[in-house]
DSSP file (Angstrom, degrees, kcal/mol; ACC not computed):
  #  RESIDUE AA STRUCTURE BP1 BP2  ACC     N-H-->O    O-->H-N    N-H-->O    O-->H-N    TCO  KAPPA ALPHA  PHI   PSI    X-CA   Y-CA   Z-CA
    1    1 A M              0   0    0      0, 0.0   143,-0.4     0, 0.0     2,-0.0   0.000 360.0 360.0 360.0 125.2  -53.2    8.3   -1.0
    2    2 A P        -     0   0    0      0, 0.0   142,-0.2     0, 0.0   140,-0.0  -0.294 360.0 -97.8 -70.9 154.8  -56.4    7.2    0.6
    3    3 A A        -     0   0    0    140,-0.1     2,-0.3   138,-0.0   140,-0.2  -0.323  42.1-162.3 -66.2 153.5  -57.1    7.5    4.3
    4    4 A R  E     -A  142   0A   0    138,-2.4   138,-2.4    -2,-0.0     2,-0.2  -0.928  22.9 -97.6-135.9 160.1  -56.5    4.4    6.4
    5    5 A D  E     -A  141   0A   0     -2,-0.3     2,-0.3   136,-0.2   136,-0.3  -0.508  37.7-123.4 -74.6 145.5  -57.5    3.1    9.9
    6    6 A L        -     0   0    0    134,-2.3   134,-0.4    -2,-0.2     2,-0.1  -0.698  20.9-123.5 -86.8 142.5  -55.1    3.5   12.7
    7    7 A E     >  -     0   0    0     -2,-0.3     4,-1.9     1,-0.1     3,-0.4  -0.412  31.9-103.7 -74.6 161.2  -54.0    0.5   14.7
    8    8 A H  H  > S+     0   0    0      1,-0.2     4,-2.2     2,-0.2     5,-0.2   0.889 122.6  53.1 -56.8 -42.3  -54.5    0.6   18.5
    9    9 A G  H  > S+     0   0    0      1,-0.2     4,-2.2     2,-0.2    -1,-0.2   0.864 107.6  51.6 -61.9 -36.0  -50.8    1.3   19.1
   10   10 A E  H  > S+     0   0    0     -3,-0.4     4,-2.2     2,-0.2    -1,-0.2   0.863 107.0  53.6 -68.4 -35.5  -50.9    4.2   16.7
   11   11 A V  H  X S+     0   0    0     -4,-1.9     4,-2.3     2,-0.2    -2,-0.2   0.943 110.5  46.3 -62.3 -47.8  -54.0    5.6   18.6
   12   12 A L  H  X S+     0   0    0     -4,-2.2     4,-2.3     1,-0.2    -2,-0.2   0.892 110.7  53.0 -62.9 -40.0  -52.0    5.5   21.9
   13   13 A T  H  X S+     0   0    0     -4,-2.2     4,-2.1     2,-0.2    -1,-0.2   0.904 108.5  50.2 -61.5 -41.6  -49.0    7.1   20.3
   14   14 A L  H  X S+     0   0    0     -4,-2.2     4,-2.7     2,-0.2    -2,-0.2   0.934 110.6  49.1 -62.7 -45.7  -51.1    9.9   19.0
   15   15 A F  H  < S+     0   0    0     -4,-2.3    -2,-0.2     1,-0.2    -1,-0.2   0.883 113.6  47.2 -59.8 -39.2  -52.6   10.5   22.5
   16   16 A E  H  < S+     0   0    0     -4,-2.3    -1,-0.2    -5,-0.2    -2,-0.2   0.833 116.1  43.8 -72.7 -32.1  -49.1   10.5   24.0
   17   17 A R  H  < S+     0   0    0     -4,-2.1    -2,-0.2    -5,-0.2    -3,-0.2   0.882 106.2  64.5 -82.0 -40.7  -47.7   12.9   21.4
   18   18 A E     <  -     0   0    0     -4,-2.7    52,-0.1    -5,-0.2     3,-0.1  -0.323  56.4-166.3 -84.1 167.5  -50.4   15.5   21.3
   19   19 A R        +     0   0    0      1,-0.1    19,-1.8    20,-0.1     2,-0.5   0.388  62.5  71.3-135.1  -0.3  -51.6   17.7   24.1
   20   20 A V  E     -B   37   0A   0     17,-0.2     2,-0.4    49,-0.2    49,-0.4  -0.983  52.8-171.6-126.9 128.6  -54.9   19.3   23.0
   21   21 A V  E     -B   36   0A   0     15,-2.9    15,-2.7    -2,-0.5     2,-0.6  -0.939  18.5-139.4-113.3 137.8  -58.2   17.4   22.8
   22   22 A R  E     -BC  35  67A   0     45,-3.1    45,-2.0    -2,-0.4     2,-0.5  -0.882  23.3-162.0 -96.5 124.0  -61.3   19.0   21.3
   23   23 A V  E     -BC  34  66A   0     11,-3.0    11,-2.1    -2,-0.6     2,-0.7  -0.907   9.6-151.7-114.0 131.6  -64.3   18.0   23.5
   24   24 A A  E     -BC  33  65A   0     41,-3.4    41,-1.6    -2,-0.5     9,-0.2  -0.895  17.3-179.1-104.9 109.6  -68.0   18.3   22.3
   25   25 A F  E     -B   32   0A   0      7,-2.9     7,-2.5    -2,-0.7     2,-0.4  -0.571  14.4-143.6 -94.2 166.1  -70.4   18.9   25.1
   26   26 A Q  E     -B   31   0A   0     35,-0.4     5,-0.2     5,-0.2     2,-0.2  -0.992  17.4-173.8-137.4 144.0  -74.1   19.1   24.5
   27   27 A D        -     0   0    0      3,-2.5     5,-0.0    -2,-0.4    30,-0.0  -0.453  58.7 -74.5-111.6-164.2  -77.1   21.0   25.8
   28   28 A E  S    S+     0   0    0     -2,-0.2     3,-0.1     1,-0.2    -2,-0.0   0.718 126.8  13.8 -69.1 -17.6  -80.6   20.4   24.8
   29   29 A H  S    S+     0   0    0      1,-0.2     2,-0.3     0, 0.0    -1,-0.2   0.625 120.3  37.0-127.8 -22.5  -80.2   22.1   21.3
   30   30 A N        -     0   0    0      2,-0.0    -3,-2.5     0, 0.0     2,-0.3  -0.865  64.1-118.4-137.7 162.1  -76.5   22.6   20.5
   31   31 A A  E     -B   26   0A   0     -2,-0.3     2,-0.5    -5,-0.2    -5,-0.2  -0.776  20.2-156.8 -95.0 148.8  -73.0   21.2   20.7
   32   32 A Y  E     -B   25   0A   0     -7,-2.5    -7,-2.9    -2,-0.3     2,-0.5  -0.957  13.6-170.5-128.1 108.2  -70.4   23.2   22.5
   33   33 A V  E     +B   24   0A   0     -2,-0.5    -9,-0.2    -9,-0.2    33,-0.1  -0.883  11.5 164.4-110.2 127.6  -66.9   22.3   21.3
   34   34 A I  E     -B   23   0A   0    -11,-2.1   -11,-3.0    -2,-0.5     2,-0.4  -0.979  35.0-117.5-138.9 151.7  -63.7   23.5   23.1
   35   35 A P  E     -B   22   0A   0      0, 0.0     2,-0.4     0, 0.0   -13,-0.2  -0.722  32.4-176.3 -86.1 139.3  -60.0   22.6   23.1
   36   36 A L  E     -B   21   0A   0    -15,-2.7   -15,-2.9    -2,-0.4     2,-0.2  -0.993  26.3-120.5-133.7 142.2  -58.6   21.4   26.4
   37   37 A R  E     +B   20   0A   0     -2,-0.4    11,-0.3    11,-0.3     2,-0.3  -0.567  43.1 172.6 -75.8 145.1  -55.0   20.5   27.4
   38   38 A Y        -     0   0    0    -19,-1.8     2,-0.3    -2,-0.2     9,-0.2  -0.941  30.1-146.2-147.7 167.8  -54.6   16.9   28.6
   39   39 A V  E     -D   46   0A   0      7,-2.0     7,-2.5    -2,-0.3     2,-0.5  -0.988  27.1-123.0-132.6 143.2  -52.3   14.2   29.6
   40   40 A L  E     +D   45   0A   0     -2,-0.3     2,-0.3     5,-0.2     5,-0.2  -0.763  42.5 159.2 -85.7 126.0  -52.8   10.5   28.9
   41   41 A Y  E >   -D   44   0A   0      3,-2.7     3,-1.8    -2,-0.5    -2,-0.1  -0.960  63.2  -8.2-149.9 129.3  -52.8    8.5   32.2
   42   42 A D  T 3  S-     0   0    0     -2,-0.3     3,-0.1     1,-0.3    -1,-0.0   0.836 126.7 -55.8  55.9  37.3  -54.2    5.0   32.9
   43   43 A G  T 3  S+     0   0    0      1,-0.2     2,-0.3    91,-0.0    -1,-0.3   0.560 120.4  95.0  75.9   8.6  -55.9    4.8   29.6
   44   44 A M  E <  S-D   41   0A   0     -3,-1.8    -3,-2.7    90,-0.1     2,-0.5  -0.879  76.0-116.0-128.3 161.0  -57.8    8.1   30.1
   45   45 A L  E     -DE  40 133A   0     88,-1.5    88,-3.0    -2,-0.3     2,-0.3  -0.851  36.8-173.1 -96.4 131.1  -57.4   11.7   29.2
   46   46 A W  E     +DE  39 132A   0     -7,-2.5    -7,-2.0    -2,-0.5     2,-0.3  -0.918  14.7 137.6-127.3 148.6  -56.9   14.0   32.3
   47   47 A G  E     - E   0 131A   0     84,-2.0    84,-2.7    -2,-0.3     2,-0.3  -0.943  40.0-105.1-165.8-171.7  -56.7   17.7   32.7
   48   48 A V  E     + E   0 130A   0    -11,-0.3     2,-0.3    -2,-0.3   -11,-0.3  -0.946  31.0 172.0-129.8 152.4  -57.7   20.8   34.7
   49   49 A A  E     - E   0 129A   0     80,-1.9    80,-3.3    -2,-0.3     2,-0.3  -0.968  30.2-113.3-150.5 162.7  -60.2   23.5   33.9
   50   50 A Q  E     - E   0 128A   0     -2,-0.3     5,-0.3    78,-0.2    78,-0.1  -0.667  50.7 -83.7 -93.6 158.6  -61.9   26.5   35.5
   51   51 A Q  S    S+     0   0    0     76,-0.5     2,-0.3    -2,-0.3    -1,-0.1  -0.279  77.3 108.4 -57.8 145.6  -65.6   26.5   36.3
   52   52 A G  S  > S-     0   0    0      1,-0.1     4,-2.0    -3,-0.1     3,-0.4  -0.981  80.5 -43.2 169.4-165.9  -67.6   27.6   33.3
   53   53 A R  H  > S+     0   0    0     -2,-0.3     4,-3.0     1,-0.2     5,-0.3   0.870 124.6  58.1 -57.5 -41.6  -70.1   26.4   30.6
   54   54 A K  H  > S+     0   0    0      1,-0.2     4,-2.4     2,-0.2    -1,-0.2   0.913 110.3  42.6 -57.7 -44.7  -68.2   23.2   29.8
   55   55 A L  H  > S+     0   0    0     -3,-0.4     4,-1.8    -5,-0.3    -1,-0.2   0.846 112.8  53.3 -73.7 -32.3  -68.4   21.9   33.4
   56   56 A E  H  X S+     0   0    0     -4,-2.0     4,-1.4     2,-0.2    -2,-0.2   0.936 112.4  44.8 -63.6 -45.6  -72.0   23.0   33.7
   57   57 A L  H  X S+     0   0    0     -4,-3.0     4,-3.4     1,-0.2    -2,-0.2   0.904 111.2  53.4 -64.8 -40.6  -72.9   21.1   30.6
   58   58 A A  H  < S+     0   0    0     -4,-2.4    -1,-0.2    -5,-0.3    -2,-0.2   0.853 105.6  54.3 -63.4 -33.8  -70.8   18.1   31.7
   59   59 A A  H  < S+     0   0    0     -4,-1.8    -1,-0.2     1,-0.2    -2,-0.2   0.862 115.7  39.1 -67.3 -34.3  -72.8   18.0   35.0
   60   60 A E  H  < S+     0   0    0     -4,-1.4    -2,-0.2     1,-0.3    -1,-0.2   0.908 137.4  12.5 -79.7 -45.3  -76.0   17.9   33.1
   61   61 A V     <  -     0   0    0     -4,-3.4   -35,-0.4   -35,-0.1    -1,-0.3  -0.834  63.6-178.9-136.0  94.0  -74.9   15.5   30.3
   62   62 A P        +     0   0    0      0, 0.0    26,-2.5     0, 0.0     2,-0.4   0.628  54.9 103.6 -72.3 -11.4  -71.6   13.8   31.0
   63   63 A R  E     + F   0  87A   0     24,-0.2     2,-0.3   -37,-0.1    24,-0.2  -0.586  53.1 168.7 -73.2 124.5  -71.6   11.9   27.7
   64   64 A I  E     - F   0  86A   0     22,-2.6    22,-1.8    -2,-0.4     2,-0.3  -0.862  33.2-136.7-133.7 164.9  -69.2   13.7   25.3
   65   65 A G  E     -CF  24  85A   0    -41,-1.6   -41,-3.4    -2,-0.3     2,-0.3  -0.888  27.8-174.7-113.4 154.1  -67.5   13.3   22.0
   66   66 A F  E     -CF  23  84A   0     18,-2.4    18,-2.3    -2,-0.3     2,-0.3  -0.981  12.2-165.4-149.8 161.1  -63.8   14.1   21.5
   67   67 A Q  E     -CF  22  83A   0    -45,-2.0   -45,-3.1    -2,-0.3     2,-0.4  -0.993   3.7-174.6-151.1 138.9  -61.1   14.4   18.9
   68   68 A V  E     + F   0  82A   0     14,-2.4    14,-2.9    -2,-0.3     2,-0.3  -0.996  17.8 167.4-131.5 136.4  -57.3   14.7   18.8
   69   69 A D  E     - F   0  81A   0    -49,-0.4     3,-0.2    -2,-0.4    12,-0.2  -0.925  41.5-128.6-145.8 173.5  -55.3   15.2   15.7
   70   70 A T  S >> S+     0   0    0     10,-1.9     4,-2.5    -2,-0.3     3,-1.6   0.300  70.9 112.4-101.8   6.5  -51.8   16.1   14.3
   71   71 A T  H 3>  +     0   0    0      1,-0.3     4,-2.2     9,-0.3    -1,-0.2   0.771  68.4  64.0 -60.9 -28.2  -52.9   18.9   11.9
   72   72 A A  H 34 S+     0   0    0     -3,-0.2    -1,-0.3     1,-0.2    -2,-0.1   0.871 118.5  27.4 -60.5 -34.3  -51.2   21.7   14.0
   73   73 A A  H <4 S+     0   0    0     -3,-1.6    -2,-0.2     2,-0.1    -1,-0.2   0.783 132.8  33.4 -95.2 -31.8  -47.9   20.0   13.2
   74   74 A T  H  < S-     0   0    0     -4,-2.5     4,-0.3     1,-0.2     3,-0.3   0.625  97.8-131.4-106.8 -14.9  -48.5   18.2    9.9
   75   75 A G     <  -     0   0    0     -4,-2.2    -1,-0.2    -5,-0.3     3,-0.2  -0.340  41.1 -55.1  90.8-175.6  -51.0   20.5    8.1
   76   76 A A  S    S+     0   0    0      1,-0.2    -1,-0.2    -2,-0.1     3,-0.1   0.579 127.0  47.6 -82.1 -11.6  -54.2   19.7    6.3
   77   77 A F  S    S+     0   0    0     -3,-0.3     2,-0.4     1,-0.3    -1,-0.2   0.631 110.8  42.4-111.2 -14.8  -53.0   17.0    3.9
   78   78 A V  S    S+     0   0    0     -4,-0.3     2,-0.3    -3,-0.2    -1,-0.3  -0.958  81.1 135.5-131.5 112.8  -51.0   14.6    6.0
   79   79 A W  E     - G   0 143A   0     64,-1.9    64,-2.8    -2,-0.4     2,-0.4  -0.981  44.3-143.2-154.6 160.9  -52.6   13.9    9.4
   80   80 A N  E     - G   0 142A   0     -2,-0.3   -10,-1.9    62,-0.2     2,-0.3  -0.973  26.7-177.5-122.6 143.0  -53.6   11.4   12.0
   81   81 A S  E     -FG  69 141A   0     60,-2.8    60,-2.6    -2,-0.4     2,-0.4  -1.000  14.1-164.5-144.9 140.3  -56.8   11.8   13.9
   82   82 A V  E     -FG  68 140A   0    -14,-2.9   -14,-2.4    -2,-0.3     2,-0.3  -0.994   9.2-175.5-124.9 132.1  -58.6   10.0   16.7
   83   83 A M  E     +FG  67 139A   0     56,-2.9    56,-2.4    -2,-0.4     2,-0.3  -0.918  13.9 155.2-120.9 151.2  -62.3   10.4   17.6
   84   84 A G  E     -FG  66 138A   0    -18,-2.3   -18,-2.4    -2,-0.3     2,-0.3  -0.973  30.9-131.8-160.7 174.9  -64.1    8.9   20.4
   85   85 A T  E     +FG  65 137A   0     52,-1.4    51,-2.8    -2,-0.3    52,-1.6  -0.907  40.0 119.4-130.0 161.5  -67.0    9.0   22.9
   86   86 A G  E     -FG  64 135A   0    -22,-1.8   -22,-2.6    -2,-0.3     2,-0.4  -0.977  56.6 -56.5 173.0-162.1  -67.1    8.6   26.6
   87   87 A N  E     -FG  63 134A   0     47,-1.6    47,-2.8    -2,-0.3     2,-0.6  -0.899  32.0-144.0-113.1 139.3  -67.9   10.2   29.9
   88   88 A F  E     - G   0 133A   0    -26,-2.5     2,-0.4    -2,-0.4    45,-0.2  -0.903  29.6-179.3-100.2 117.8  -66.5   13.4   31.2
   89   89 A A  E     - G   0 132A   0     43,-2.8    43,-2.3    -2,-0.6     2,-0.3  -0.936  26.8-126.5-125.3 142.3  -66.0   13.1   35.0
   90   90 A L  E     - G   0 131A   0     -2,-0.4     2,-0.5    41,-0.2    41,-0.3  -0.615  26.2-136.6 -80.9 146.9  -64.8   15.5   37.6
   91   91 A V        +     0   0    0     39,-2.7    39,-0.5    -2,-0.3    -1,-0.0  -0.909  36.5 155.4-111.1 127.7  -62.0   14.2   39.8
   92   92 A S        +     0   0    0     -2,-0.5    -1,-0.1    37,-0.1    39,-0.0   0.478  36.4 113.9-126.4  -8.9  -62.0   14.7   43.6
   93   93 A E     >  -     0   0    0      1,-0.2     4,-2.4     2,-0.0     3,-0.3  -0.540  61.4-143.0 -69.2 118.3  -59.9   11.9   44.9
   94   94 A P  H  > S+     0   0    0      0, 0.0     4,-2.4     0, 0.0    -1,-0.2   0.843  97.2  51.3 -54.8 -39.3  -56.7   13.5   46.4
   95   95 A E  H  > S+     0   0    0      2,-0.2     4,-2.5     1,-0.2     5,-0.2   0.908 110.8  48.2 -68.2 -40.2  -54.3   10.8   45.3
   96   96 A E  H  > S+     0   0    0     -3,-0.3     4,-3.0     2,-0.2     5,-0.3   0.926 111.7  50.7 -62.5 -43.5  -55.6   11.0   41.7
   97   97 A I  H  X S+     0   0    0     -4,-2.4     4,-2.7     1,-0.2    -2,-0.2   0.912 111.2  48.7 -60.9 -43.0  -55.3   14.8   41.8
   98   98 A R  H  X S+     0   0    0     -4,-2.4     4,-2.1    -5,-0.2    -2,-0.2   0.950 115.2  43.2 -61.8 -49.9  -51.7   14.5   43.1
   99   99 A I  H  X S+     0   0    0     -4,-2.5     4,-2.1     1,-0.2    -2,-0.2   0.934 118.7  42.9 -63.4 -47.7  -50.6   12.0   40.5
  100  100 A V  H  X S+     0   0    0     -4,-3.0     4,-2.9     2,-0.2     5,-0.2   0.882 110.5  56.8 -69.5 -37.4  -52.3   13.7   37.6
  101  101 A G  H  X S+     0   0    0     -4,-2.7     4,-2.3    -5,-0.3    -1,-0.2   0.921 109.2  46.4 -57.8 -43.9  -51.2   17.2   38.7
  102  102 A E  H  X S+     0   0    0     -4,-2.1     4,-2.3     2,-0.2    -2,-0.2   0.911 112.2  50.6 -63.9 -42.6  -47.6   15.9   38.6
  103  103 A A  H  X S+     0   0    0     -4,-2.1     4,-2.6     1,-0.2    -2,-0.2   0.896 111.2  48.7 -63.4 -40.2  -48.1   14.4   35.1
  104  104 A L  H  X S+     0   0    0     -4,-2.9     4,-2.2     2,-0.2    -1,-0.2   0.916 110.1  50.8 -66.2 -43.0  -49.6   17.6   33.8
  105  105 A R  H  < S+     0   0    0     -4,-2.3    -2,-0.2    -5,-0.2    -1,-0.2   0.907 114.2  45.0 -60.8 -40.9  -46.8   19.7   35.2
  106  106 A E  H >< S+     0   0    0     -4,-2.3     3,-1.3     1,-0.2    -2,-0.2   0.924 113.1  49.7 -67.3 -44.3  -44.3   17.4   33.5
  107  107 A R  H 3< S+     0   0    0     -4,-2.6     3,-0.3     1,-0.3    -2,-0.2   0.825 119.3  37.6 -65.1 -32.6  -46.2   17.3   30.2
  108  108 A F  T >< S+     0   0    0     -4,-2.2     3,-2.0     1,-0.2    -1,-0.3  -0.095  73.9 126.3-112.2  34.2  -46.5   21.1   30.1
  109  109 A A  T <  S+     0   0    0     -3,-1.3    -1,-0.2     1,-0.3    -2,-0.1   0.733  72.4  59.3 -62.5 -21.7  -43.0   21.9   31.5
  110  110 A D  T 3  S+     0   0    0     -3,-0.3    -1,-0.3    -4,-0.2     3,-0.1   0.333  78.0 128.0 -89.4   7.5  -42.5   24.1   28.4
  111  111 A A  S <  S-     0   0    0     -3,-2.0    -3,-0.0     1,-0.1     5,-0.0  -0.289  70.7 -95.9 -62.4 147.9  -45.5   26.3   29.1
  112  112 A P    >>  -     0   0    0      0, 0.0     4,-2.1     0, 0.0     3,-0.6  -0.299  31.3-115.0 -64.5 152.1  -44.8   30.0   29.2
  113  113 A E  H 3> S+     0   0    0      1,-0.2     4,-2.7     2,-0.2     5,-0.2   0.869 114.0  57.3 -56.5 -41.1  -44.1   31.6   32.5
  114  114 A W  H 3> S+     0   0    0      1,-0.2     4,-2.1     2,-0.2    -1,-0.2   0.882 108.3  47.7 -60.4 -37.4  -47.2   33.8   32.4
  115  115 A W  H <> S+     0   0    0     -3,-0.6     4,-2.7     2,-0.2    -1,-0.2   0.922 111.2  49.4 -70.2 -43.8  -49.4   30.7   32.0
  116  116 A R  H  X S+     0   0    0     -4,-2.1     4,-2.2     1,-0.2    -2,-0.2   0.910 112.4  48.5 -61.3 -41.6  -47.7   28.8   34.9
  117  117 A E  H  X S+     0   0    0     -4,-2.7     4,-2.1     2,-0.2    -1,-0.2   0.917 111.5  50.1 -63.9 -42.7  -48.1   31.8   37.2
  118  118 A E  H  X S+     0   0    0     -4,-2.1     4,-2.5    -5,-0.2    -2,-0.2   0.918 111.1  48.5 -61.4 -44.1  -51.8   32.1   36.2
  119  119 A Q  H  X S+     0   0    0     -4,-2.7     4,-2.6     1,-0.2    -1,-0.2   0.878 108.7  53.9 -65.0 -37.5  -52.4   28.4   36.9
  120  120 A A  H  X S+     0   0    0     -4,-2.2     4,-2.5     2,-0.2    -1,-0.2   0.906 109.7  47.8 -63.1 -41.5  -50.6   28.7   40.2
  121  121 A V  H  X S+     0   0    0     -4,-2.1     4,-2.1     2,-0.2    -2,-0.2   0.946 112.3  48.6 -64.0 -47.7  -52.9   31.5   41.2
  122  122 A F  H  <>S+     0   0    0     -4,-2.5     5,-3.0     1,-0.2     6,-0.7   0.903 112.2  50.4 -58.7 -40.7  -56.0   29.6   40.1
  123  123 A G  H ><5S+     0   0    0     -4,-2.6     3,-1.3     1,-0.2    -1,-0.2   0.925 109.8  48.6 -64.0 -45.2  -54.8   26.6   42.0
  124  124 A R  H 3<5S+     0   0    0     -4,-2.5    -1,-0.2     1,-0.3    -2,-0.2   0.846 112.2  50.1 -62.9 -32.9  -54.2   28.6   45.2
  125  125 A E  T 3<5S-     0   0    0     -4,-2.1    -1,-0.3    -5,-0.2    -2,-0.2   0.421 115.2-116.8 -87.0   1.9  -57.7   30.1   44.9
  126  126 A G  T < 5S+     0   0    0     -3,-1.3    -3,-0.2    -4,-0.2    -2,-0.1   0.742  78.8 124.9  72.5  23.2  -59.3   26.7   44.4
  127  127 A E      < +     0   0    0     -5,-3.0     2,-0.5    -6,-0.2   -76,-0.5   0.545  42.8  93.2 -93.5  -7.8  -60.4   27.5   40.9
  128  128 A L  E     -E   50   0A   0     -6,-0.7     2,-0.5   -78,-0.1   -78,-0.2  -0.760  56.8-166.7 -90.3 127.8  -58.8   24.6   39.1
  129  129 A I  E     -E   49   0A   0    -80,-3.3   -80,-1.9    -2,-0.5     2,-0.2  -0.958  14.2-137.0-116.3 123.3  -61.1   21.6   38.7
  130  130 A F  E     +E   48   0A   0     -2,-0.5   -39,-2.7   -39,-0.5     2,-0.3  -0.558  28.4 176.0 -80.5 142.6  -59.6   18.3   37.7
  131  131 A W  E     -EG  47  90A   0    -84,-2.7   -84,-2.0   -41,-0.3     2,-0.3  -0.902  14.8-160.0-138.3 165.9  -61.4   16.2   35.1
  132  132 A R  E     -EG  46  89A   0    -43,-2.3   -43,-2.8    -2,-0.3     2,-0.6  -0.992  14.8-138.5-146.1 151.1  -61.0   13.0   33.1
  133  133 A I  E     -EG  45  88A   0    -88,-3.0   -88,-1.5    -2,-0.3   -45,-0.2  -0.958  13.0-159.1-107.8 122.2  -62.4   11.6   30.0
  134  134 A E  E     - G   0  87A   0    -47,-2.8   -47,-1.6    -2,-0.6   -90,-0.1  -0.833  18.8-149.8-100.8  94.1  -63.2    7.9   30.3
  135  135 A P  E     + G   0  86A   0      0, 0.0   -49,-0.3     0, 0.0     3,-0.1  -0.343  28.3 169.9 -68.7 142.6  -63.3    6.7   26.6
  136  136 A D  E    S+     0   0A   0    -51,-2.8     2,-0.4     1,-0.4   -50,-0.2   0.505  71.5  35.6-123.4 -15.1  -65.6    3.8   25.6
  137  137 A T  E     + G   0  85A   0    -52,-1.6   -52,-1.4     2,-0.0    -1,-0.4  -0.999  64.4 174.9-134.2 142.5  -65.3    4.1   21.8
  138  138 A L  E     + G   0  84A   0     -2,-0.4     2,-0.3   -54,-0.2   -54,-0.2  -0.998   4.9 172.6-141.0 140.2  -62.2    5.1   19.8
  139  139 A S  E     - G   0  83A   0    -56,-2.4   -56,-2.9    -2,-0.3     2,-0.4  -0.976  10.9-165.1-145.5 140.7  -61.5    5.2   16.1
  140  140 A G  E     - G   0  82A   0   -134,-0.4  -134,-2.3    -2,-0.3     2,-0.3  -0.950   5.1-174.6-129.0 146.5  -58.5    6.6   14.3
  141  141 A R  E     -AG   5  81A   0    -60,-2.6   -60,-2.8    -2,-0.4     2,-0.3  -0.954   4.7-163.4-134.8 154.3  -57.7    7.5   10.7
  142  142 A A  E     -AG   4  80A   0   -138,-2.4  -138,-2.4    -2,-0.3     2,-0.4  -0.989   1.5-167.1-136.1 145.5  -54.6    8.7    8.9
  143  143 A E  E     + G   0  79A   0    -64,-2.8   -64,-1.9    -2,-0.3  -140,-0.1  -0.999  48.4  38.2-133.2 139.1  -54.1   10.4    5.6
  144  144 A G              0   0    0     -2,-0.4   -66,-0.1  -143,-0.4    -2,-0.0  -0.463 360.0 360.0 115.5 173.8  -50.9   10.8    3.7
  145  145 A P              0   0    0      0, 0.0    -1,-0.1     0, 0.0   -67,-0.1   0.493 360.0 360.0 -68.7 360.0  -47.7    8.9    3.0
């Protein structure tokens, strides 16, 4: 069965169902691709991260590519995938942080206890940095019955 384009509603459903986005940052010579946990809110992907190479690269070049797919659940032969481009922005507005923080806690309520404890420590120590991806292009494909 040939691959087909996803409709806009299918793209949103995929974003709502999945929880990991692969983000491609760039430096002057290479791409740096990492998985990040996210929640869909207000048409954007939001999450938290610790300081590191990804945030350093985003500060230099906020333009990113990203991809979300179903292969972890569906395997290599039946899948849905969304790719896009946009801007990676740090979030500092307290009300946005509060709302997105609640959405992330709800979305990852099934996280293991060790991870929740680790995140709580990072949060108390001010090491968690909120971010969002503001997409400006999206395309989705599906393969399989």
